[in-house]
C-alpha positions as CSV (number, residue, x, y, z in Angstrom):
1,M,35.3,45.9,16.6
2,R,34.9,46.4,12.9
3,I,36.9,43.3,12.2
4,L,34.6,41.3,14.6
5,S,31.5,42.7,12.9
6,F,32.9,41.7,9.5
7,L,33.7,38.2,10.7
8,V,30.2,37.8,12.1
9,F,28.8,39.0,8.8
10,V,31.0,36.6,6.8
11,L,29.9,33.7,9.1
12,M,26.2,34.6,8.7
13,S,26.6,34.8,5.0
14,F,28.3,31.5,4.9
15,N,25.5,29.9,6.9
16,L,22.9,31.3,4.6
17,L,24.7,30.1,1.5
18,S,25.5,26.7,3.1
19,A,22.2,24.9,3.3
20,P,20.4,21.7,2.3
21,K,18.0,21.6,-0.6
22,F,15.2,19.1,-0.6
23,R,13.9,17.7,-3.9
24,F,11.7,14.8,-5.0
25,E,13.1,12.9,-8.0
26,N,10.2,13.5,-10.4
27,G,8.1,16.1,-8.7
28,D,5.8,15.9,-5.7
29,T,3.3,13.3,-7.2
30,Y,3.6,9.7,-8.1
31,D,0.8,8.6,-10.3
32,F,0.2,4.8,-10.5
33,G,-2.3,5.4,-13.3
34,K,-5.3,3.2,-13.9
35,V,-5.5,0.1,-11.8
36,R,-8.0,-2.8,-11.5
37,D,-6.4,-5.1,-8.9
38,T,-6.8,-3.7,-5.3
39,E,-6.2,-6.9,-3.4
40,E,-2.5,-6.0,-2.9
41,P,-1.0,-2.6,-2.2
42,L,0.6,-0.6,-5.0
43,K,4.3,-0.1,-4.5
44,A,7.0,2.2,-5.9
45,K,10.4,3.5,-5.0
46,V,10.8,7.3,-4.8
47,R,14.2,9.0,-4.4
48,I,14.6,12.2,-2.4
49,F,17.7,14.3,-3.3
50,N,19.7,16.8,-1.4
51,D,20.9,19.4,-4.0
52,G,22.4,21.7,-1.3
53,D,25.8,21.8,0.3
54,D,24.8,20.9,3.8
55,T,23.3,17.7,5.3
56,L,19.6,17.4,4.7
57,K,17.7,16.1,7.7
58,I,14.3,14.5,7.3
59,L,12.9,15.3,10.7
60,Y,9.4,13.8,10.4
61,V,7.4,11.7,7.9
62,K,3.7,11.0,8.3
63,P,1.3,9.4,5.8
64,G,-2.1,10.9,5.7
65,C,-3.9,7.6,6.3
66,G,-3.4,4.0,7.3
67,C,-3.7,2.9,3.7
68,T,-0.3,4.5,2.9
69,A,3.2,3.7,4.0
70,A,6.4,5.6,3.3
71,P,9.6,4.2,5.1
72,L,12.9,5.8,4.2
73,D,16.2,4.0,4.0
74,K,17.9,7.0,5.7
75,Y,16.9,10.3,7.2
76,N,20.1,12.2,6.9
77,I,21.2,12.9,3.3
78,E,24.6,14.2,2.5
79,P,25.1,16.9,-0.1
80,N,24.4,15.6,-3.7
81,G,23.1,12.4,-2.1
82,F,19.7,10.8,-2.0
83,A,17.4,8.6,0.2
84,T,15.0,6.0,-1.1
85,M,11.4,6.0,0.0
86,D,9.4,2.7,-0.4
87,V,5.9,3.9,-0.9
88,S,2.8,1.7,-0.8
89,L,-0.8,2.5,-1.4
90,M,-3.9,0.4,-0.7
91,V,-6.4,1.7,-3.2
92,P,-10.0,2.0,-1.9
93,K,-12.5,-0.2,-3.7
94,S,-14.5,2.7,-5.1
95,P,-14.4,3.8,-8.7
96,G,-12.6,7.0,-9.5
97,V,-9.3,8.8,-8.8
98,H,-7.9,8.5,-5.3
99,T,-5.1,10.8,-4.0
100,K,-3.3,10.3,-0.7
101,S,-0.7,12.5,0.9
102,I,2.6,12.1,2.9
103,Y,3.7,14.9,5.1
104,F,7.4,15.8,5.4
105,K,9.2,18.1,7.9
106,T,12.9,18.9,7.0
107,N,15.7,21.3,7.9
108,D,15.7,22.8,4.4
109,P,15.0,26.5,5.2
110,T,13.0,26.9,1.9
111,K,11.0,23.7,2.4
112,E,10.6,23.1,6.1
113,E,7.2,21.5,5.4
114,T,6.1,19.8,2.2
115,Y,3.9,17.0,0.9
116,F,4.2,14.1,-1.4
117,Y,1.1,12.7,-3.2
118,L,0.2,9.2,-4.3
119,K,-2.4,9.0,-7.0
120,A,-4.3,6.1,-8.6
121,E,-7.5,5.7,-10.6
122,Y,-9.5,2.6,-9.7
123,L,-11.4,1.0,-12.6
124,P,-13.5,-1.9,-11.2
125,P,-13.7,-4.9,-13.5
126,I,-17.4,-5.1,-12.4
127,K,-19.5,-2.0,-12.0
128,F,-22.7,-2.1,-9.9
129,F,-25.7,0.2,-10.4
130,P,-27.1,2.0,-8.5
131,D,-24.6,0.9,-5.8
132,S,-22.2,-1.8,-4.8
133,K,-24.1,-2.6,-1.6
134,V,-27.7,-3.3,-0.6
135,M,-29.3,-0.9,1.9
136,A,-32.7,-2.1,3.2
137,S,-35.0,-0.3,5.6
138,N,-38.4,-1.4,7.1
139,L,-37.7,-5.1,6.8
140,L,-40.3,-7.3,8.5
141,I,-40.1,-10.7,10.0
142,G,-42.4,-13.0,8.0
143,D,-42.0,-11.0,4.9
144,T,-39.5,-11.2,2.0
145,S,-38.2,-8.0,0.5
146,T,-36.6,-7.9,-3.0
147,F,-33.9,-5.5,-4.2
148,K,-32.1,-5.3,-7.5
149,L,-28.6,-4.4,-8.5
150,V,-27.2,-4.3,-12.1
151,M,-23.8,-5.8,-12.5
152,K,-21.8,-4.8,-15.6
153,N,-18.7,-6.5,-16.8
154,T,-16.3,-3.7,-17.7
155,S,-13.1,-5.7,-17.7
156,G,-12.8,-6.2,-21.4
157,D,-12.7,-10.0,-20.9
158,T,-15.4,-12.7,-20.5
159,L,-15.9,-13.5,-16.8
160,I,-17.5,-16.5,-15.2
161,I,-19.2,-16.5,-11.8
162,K,-18.0,-19.2,-9.4
163,E,-19.2,-20.4,-6.0
164,P,-22.0,-17.9,-5.3
165,K,-22.9,-17.8,-1.6
166,T,-24.8,-15.7,0.9
167,E,-24.4,-15.0,4.6
168,P,-26.6,-15.7,6.4
169,Q,-27.9,-18.4,4.0
170,E,-31.3,-18.7,5.7
171,S,-32.0,-14.9,5.2
172,I,-30.5,-13.8,1.9
173,F,-31.2,-15.4,-1.4
174,T,-30.1,-14.4,-4.9
175,N,-30.5,-15.4,-8.6
176,L,-26.7,-15.8,-9.0
177,R,-25.8,-19.2,-10.3
178,Q,-22.7,-21.3,-10.7
179,D,-20.8,-20.7,-14.1
180,L,-22.9,-17.6,-15.0
181,V,-21.1,-16.1,-18.0
182,L,-20.8,-12.3,-18.5
183,K,-19.3,-11.2,-21.8
184,P,-17.5,-7.8,-22.0
185,D,-19.9,-4.9,-21.4
186,E,-22.7,-7.4,-20.6
187,D,-25.2,-6.6,-17.8
188,F,-26.8,-8.9,-15.3
189,T,-29.6,-7.9,-13.0
190,L,-28.9,-9.3,-9.6
191,E,-32.0,-10.0,-7.5
192,V,-31.5,-10.0,-3.8
193,K,-34.3,-11.3,-1.5
194,I,-34.1,-10.7,2.3
195,A,-36.2,-12.7,4.7
196,P,-35.1,-11.6,8.2
197,N,-35.9,-13.6,11.4
198,T,-34.8,-11.2,14.2
199,I,-35.7,-7.6,15.0
200,G,-33.0,-4.9,14.9
201,N,-30.0,-4.3,12.7
202,F,-29.5,-6.7,9.8
203,S,-26.2,-7.4,8.1
204,G,-25.0,-10.0,5.7
205,K,-23.1,-10.4,2.4
206,I,-23.2,-11.9,-1.0
207,K,-20.0,-13.6,-2.0
208,F,-18.7,-15.1,-5.3
209,K,-15.5,-15.8,-7.2
210,T,-14.7,-14.8,-10.7
211,T,-12.3,-16.1,-13.4
212,L,-10.8,-12.6,-13.7
213,P,-7.2,-12.7,-12.4
214,D,-7.5,-9.1,-11.1
215,L,-10.8,-9.7,-9.4
216,P,-10.7,-13.2,-7.8
217,R,-13.3,-12.5,-5.1
218,V,-16.3,-10.2,-4.8
219,E,-18.3,-9.3,-1.7
220,I,-21.5,-7.3,-1.7
221,P,-22.5,-6.0,1.7
222,V,-26.1,-6.2,2.8
223,F,-27.4,-3.9,5.5
224,G,-30.9,-3.2,6.8
225,I,-33.2,-2.6,9.8
226,V,-35.8,-5.1,10.8
227,S,-38.6,-2.9,12.4
228,G,-41.2,-5.5,13.3
229,F,-43.5,-8.4,12.1
230,K,-45.6,-8.7,9.0
231,K,-49.2,-8.1,9.9
């Protein structure tokens, strides 16, 4: 009986000592740093190591949002081996630092649940003040309402506006012109005139292209409510 108890103890001790050990290659955060181009997702390869002496099993991986992807090349990692995770992050087009998470569930007894973080700071080549969209209320049919946005070139390079357009053309008008030049740190006051023709919710956009390689296209949303007719 004592021998049996001893064997059970030895086996239990062996099982406790023999375990997988989960580790991200360079910590639990990948920082893309400062980025300007958000047309394409940011991509990187991250390795996950098994520093233990039993097979590490990645049981579940779930990105925190649809803007993040994290496929692995394998989900069972032998001792002293690693798997490669191809992460991608679509950075929101709003200035500031953005952090997204990826959830992991594993068979590592010390790290059954853990998170990996993707981080990036978006620096828009053009900043808009007070906002990057036009929000209008109490629009009236038969009346033209004017709104102003300040555009500032923060790219460090001279930019040229190309092909300015509005949608719908019969209701939104601006002072943007073809080949408008903005030098670094130069401002331009964008005047937006709205002349609605139907009652209800109003939506449209202002579109233009630029000569900046990391900002080929710009769209400024226009929203409003048309409440009635001008008296």
